[in-house]
Steps between C-alpha positions, in 0.01 A plus 500: 500500500617852434368852504498702181545873474192664354627858519459776418851610412480839668751612759431543869673707765881513520688692770860431404720455196866489408730454205859404434729798428625482144270210403215628281307173511487383861255639755311380806183608673325404821127442483242514775349156518696391193859465626816599315529517120785526251537600137807420292369666184430855604146445619364310200419208731522442875579181691377434856776418748312460829223249428605244761602733781278509811396865451402691190550873548841645417510864608873557454751358253867583441773373268865512605713735287804284572333177391171521308422136582451598864149623574329579828121511528315647795148375555183675610346831389601835648239702308257396767161494332220291645554196279872433541670163540758435770852374449742291701834675461781504247578257218829471315592361159854446371401377155298781353172401663492131403515384863444675831595449863339667799743752646335598828291780653188284493305702754539830318206399277531826303824608331507839331842523337823305452834645395821307431853629545624583148827307543407223745181300444517361855439843654130574483267748670129440550236757585230301681163652582395208720150373574240727343216384726683486830803610695819298482871547563639352176489824304733785412826483305693172494849428368671176407871467432488131404242478225198452724630236738479743791334839539554796730234757577682830451215755509189458714247729661218301658250214442265712289761672282678331211738596221344595169795610284880480491765610253876526456679812395618407148875441502519482879307205649616593849251786498135404515163666549206309648139600563297370793121497485251465782205333334253218535152372440204353681193356327333842540784750467836592355763726660794665328737718699597576855797561725678197361522628141820669390807502275837372620856509367793268562860575404653171614319236298195490724661440838389837632220732393397856572160652434459781247388814681491875453648718228186497289384151593131518600455506878162329509339160516617299202349208317643292218835608353685411179865586444744486207851635435607631161766311310613827349583661833541296819392800708166539319231324704132495403218418742125469454315501829157502659441788741217720625348759269749665266811364670482183297652451157849494353809606694854533368837515662813612316743418780436137584206560731626785714267766359167466320283695260128434456482503120127428453184408687330385178205289611523281190821360645367426848133410496434165672859515629482174693456316168763686299779737623781366283785699347781403260788730404652481155838322519671757275310831491502675836187703430288212369286318753188283483214484750254211480131540573189439292724612212875484460619860531833639385678822591798636310552809715606346828155410627323834459262410220372161391329367188345157450691251288274374223448169325504275806239223463361539853485734797574493874879476511721347768848433370742636241842347432732689267816352351788695658695463176217605268221712653282452194452136604256447786234269640189620680267310735138607527157363582482340156833315513848591376601691188834583339623806314826525305452859379469693823127450541382588150370149435432206731465124466166321524349375826242269346763225495481451877226264629505660844145632535364527856140381518274525802233246411389265225152436362383289207203497268301223334614554142711261298783552521438655838659832592693597810432841656701704747628845591871565448675729746581840347344404171157413364302192575524212256274250329721235343412176323604178667607369161522638148447359154855603413838379620473683829310755705620833365398864514193439281357269766464754781346840564369716788134491605438812708607530862863576571814378670338379821191309596315194384369428150175306467353390165132424487481117480187517284615782273878536456445828317441659840800533732512674838837632610626685805759759589614668821270751678205268438494575128292240317441479126285298263647422158291397201696314233240582236541876529853501651370757749582516871245645740586598855243328724669561835290443811576853617672716233700720737859614432684368806857592406687632803218433748537309822249221558314608814267768356414318181151372422649165394848356533671333204849352483736458204333183377138415583307183410257494209282195456234414241263245645523145370134451591374816330742686269284810526619535859835671560668535840764755602652575837636791700443500873154374401386244245314655207270337246379613159236340283529771234854441368632765739248771412384490863630338820359402836677432829421145605714496813598717792863599543667157516831623641638600839453864393788611718518877450852508645610311190318720250704818536726688264781287357847614411692760692645641700593685181299385199152353503424176315131424468432306182273228645757227555527624860121508540423250776191318628361380166347176378802372310368160392161370395358165393165364389425133550489337156254240624266689735330818391509800738791358700764775505831538686685826570851532640652826622856624491486522881423130549122492530297240308123527450243272339147546376273213398209713385658717231612778734192554713684383813872455564684305767853564625674163469858622531756239605696554818822640358722806500390797296586445138378547145250239381647516154282233339197286580416185308150357540513126441346374176425168674345592837323827577608487864868494406713805430870578505668832575853621436621748759794727421688655795817616325398861560524420870860385437386137519592287197343177625229325295141503628222293342181417685216262419146482626259212444206648688430837338767674706402386847841340545828534312810288470843624401642288214855596399723201578767476231503864388824675609481771763628766258230437236195696604183401315288724280253254349359152551272314257326163508498290187146487359532136393687339788376584848780584740759570230620849586733749334671785687675800352773642721762773489749254353292260291226237498418214737247218478323285756345164418341454844290812548783708643635255756830493310643718224775448247658721238336510159767731361619277212653739244328813631757767592514622856251786496211631711179319409214739565211296366402159364197384306406151384342510156377160379817288510748789530651692790533869409763698689529877554853587605619836624814515292489228234164559326233228453579125493285190452553147625323303230309182580463432871410133438806354676438710810133412509578129465809487721474244778753341734498175303618670180855550623512139624411351163753415228304702248178697492307658215282795598162542335540784251287810509272557201708639215371776275596467135609859447723610217797715602828597344380708209688805380869562471787412733452527873593833655746512787268721701181303533342253734476126448200313368387182677609167353332447165340164557385248757729501804590171667664476840652181632713412797802267487656384820837456331657614175424255222799388294302243304240603247169636620220596264192715506213424265188691405195286423179606333149400608541167317820428701714540191846648559517826306829639634793348684799660672815356655779616726747367243581769246495383141797635308386608156778497245525768237297755695519843329724753669302754706428830328349664810556440873150354529595233245776365721271307733497143622213267419238424762696284738311373802662614827587220742650678799432408860211702641223683318524509121293695249436425135282683248316334214426755227169333398646360178493139386813321385652666198614305194856377474715794395775504242830605657631836374171567319410869465142616553490859385142572610496321832588151621245220493325364806225262589134598530389695804292304749128555507330622818405201709615237747854363497726287716865548588708193585839509670715186472775470758701193599244256368202674657237717337319795654198652329284808541209637303486860387300725275596720207272802474449731207598864531169654620543783252468251216144432383577232241289186545651167591380359168692768312809437711464131421516582128819694562646214702415243235670699227805556719525125556489448125759771438728358768476150360559623145810689611609193692471290186705750301765515772506122525568481129788746530643324804474164321682639197776644715535175687522308172748759363728454802491122457568534126803716571644241735436218253652701214813540706525122541411403149727752330804287589415233245416552131264202497257704709433748217139377445420572863670840485295586194184406689608727787554786258156444351331491840667823610414666172133405536482591871641850465212666311241329720669624817541845348124521449428398857756733666727784394839335541712811438361721778718536811343806666155657515548768238665259260141435402496843335749350258353155458129427451322326784428132451228269618596454864531872562165564331330234713668636815368844411152357452533350848562851636221650289239257631625551858517880477183556706233312690279493192391242245729475196427705193365328191822579317699322772309180424558553131870567543531189715353295216754646257787425740378146560479431128854623448637318803333176400651535152857551625474236771366252246805570287720429798317178579554394141875562533500287813292225345701478178842659510591446864349153493715410195814620679404302808459188284855548367641560849321195635691286250821662625398436861469872577222614735210665322434876498221602734275804462470528877630816671577645840266797563782679685690515175783268600658370179460137403844407380528182297874499566502289816644167612186306411560549127743256335736590225359392159 
């Protein structure tokens, strides 16, 4: 089993990036929820480096100037928004990112910046912010002198103040500047600034530090600070800082930090300072400096005036690395990924080659193929097909459907043209696919930007549940601190609940400060954060609050009961109402914003009267955001955590990893659609685990058996792969065919086979683990041509094999060229089939069904006509190929005999007969196959012959799920007449000429020539020890 990336290819947030001085092709960036990435071709493509590490957010990355193979990555996110992922310290690579080792500082959780001594890659400084949601001592500036084996804390203030930036003075790594930041979050607030914030300088390599004070430095409460030193003048220091009123902005020192000038208080450079406040000095030009905010701003007059740099694919900027040898070459990190410029910011590389989208939730519709829906952080929402009719899921397969970057998306299950989508501040939209229009249908259309929660009529968080009733699709639910219901597609709403939260006014005050306010709804507390409707009992609704309360109504909202489990306060991030038992529900409780990373899942079996915690097997550092029960197997549960996916086969009593090939990434939501598990990650886009059959059928006795064949899920006969070559930047389609899973206790060295049987128990396709070597195979013209045949896997453990729905193809002629597509067998009709696995003398069988693509309206009778003609075409081509293979077998034997007979003049009559046979065979073979063609476009030079024409007819008849055209039947008749004619000529040669030669050889005691052949193309050489000299 394996997950497949659906996409979309659209970048998500990156906080850090770096390049290699003097190397125009190699760059790195750190993603939030997506790990570390590398390009070796200047940003054309990116390769993930961190997929198997235990954490997924890289907030700082640095490459050693003295050895570009040495890289340090700091984990966690120091731009402390409300949806960050924690880290666990520093990682080090000594081979350019291929492998990593943990290098300490695990309890920092959030690393802001890493710098490496320019001449010694073992000397490294780390600016660590520490725990965002709690006080801790492992924060400040750390230094290692031995490549990360040991660390020394060299600058520290207190347990609520960390380091947010650090830099060397270019050319003198003994002099450093470091910024400390007093900051933190609770579930209901964010603080930035205080007595702990300040700028410090060291002149002895970090052993001692002194605070920057006086001489123009602002004497006030400070918040976040960014610092950078010019490469053009070691005394030129630039600072961007958060301070009260007009004291904030850009400061400059021209004497190494002794005196300061406030160059600008431009608000463009310092709005939302806790999220930005980054500055980068040009490495050559003293007066050029960049400040990063919603735009990337550049000043060329020493920080007095700034203009936005254009052409960057995305906004909200966090990092800018500039090549010290060539300032025109730079890499920028922003909320849409990483982008490279080689012309000083005039043009930038694409960011739609990074599958690092951060989704909050996933929903699906009832179309075929079904679509996945979700809101992507700092982008639009997305509706994307789960599969395409092309070679992959590309840009044409996804689009936005109203809403915005946050919130749920909910398609109407009865009318997929209608899609409801949310956004922060309680914004709710209804999208109509027919008109492409988006109407705002918010419960209360107030502009809440900048407002604290307490005085508001309703409270809404960043992402609020939207649910279209499964029992009545005219009913739509939405939540704030109340549950709301609409029966008019959002044109009107009614409250159907009281306030279902703790409504603690002390936690509804103004957020931000003490300098800058931050009230954008993610800090809004006491809201109903999760909602579920029982799929099997109408009017049974569940509501879970971000403060830990759980309520239930069994009468459609008329009365509500508080059924909260006895637990610490925490966010009920998801509720799953069992599809098997109305009394059963599961809740995922997230307490990471209380500085608690432990997993919490609770189950009730009595409508919430009692709850049981069920988390055994999930690591303590993997807090849970979602739990879902499989709709087909009761008690099979899936949990999405901060680091991946877990499954339980015993209703939560025990859990085990279901990570498979999924990268380490936050899993924010899961949804089971038919036989698939759909995954919304917050850093690696959407994924799907196709075909849950093995999980649904897994029992203890499976692993004890020598072999086990799982019953396949129904397979839909959908046609994919049309169009041109697959793009690099697109998601993967599901396997094109029926998927078979089987378990083998041990690797099988002997042959095993897998057979497909039709309803009459006739074998229609057979596969083996023994690869058949085909001689004379044409050389590949494209990478896709250089593939191995379908070889059955036989490894120990779970194996997967895909049957592409096609019957056995005819024997092929080695080295034959098919200019208009290779031949194949007929495609299987919809219906019942059996798969049989043969292992070590035992057979295992399972029945399965092939279903027609529901978009196809062709009748079964019409499909039968198509099938019948395809059988005839296949058999006709097989006859033609058999004739060619027989001729080539006879020719090989004739060559060997000629070699023997040529030694004696008395054999001239036989040699003449050989010449005659070869002379007669040649034109017959040349009519059946073009013997001169050696590559596909050789056929532009030589006219196609019978086998290529029949192979093309095979493709014509199979081009769509439709009955054949009349002309296809007519052309088949023409081809059959011609084939019969040429094959009859060949049979006559065999019956007369070859028979006469065999009569002569029999008298000379030489074995007769046989027309038999090896379908693999192995030559039949008559020159062997069994033949006696004449």
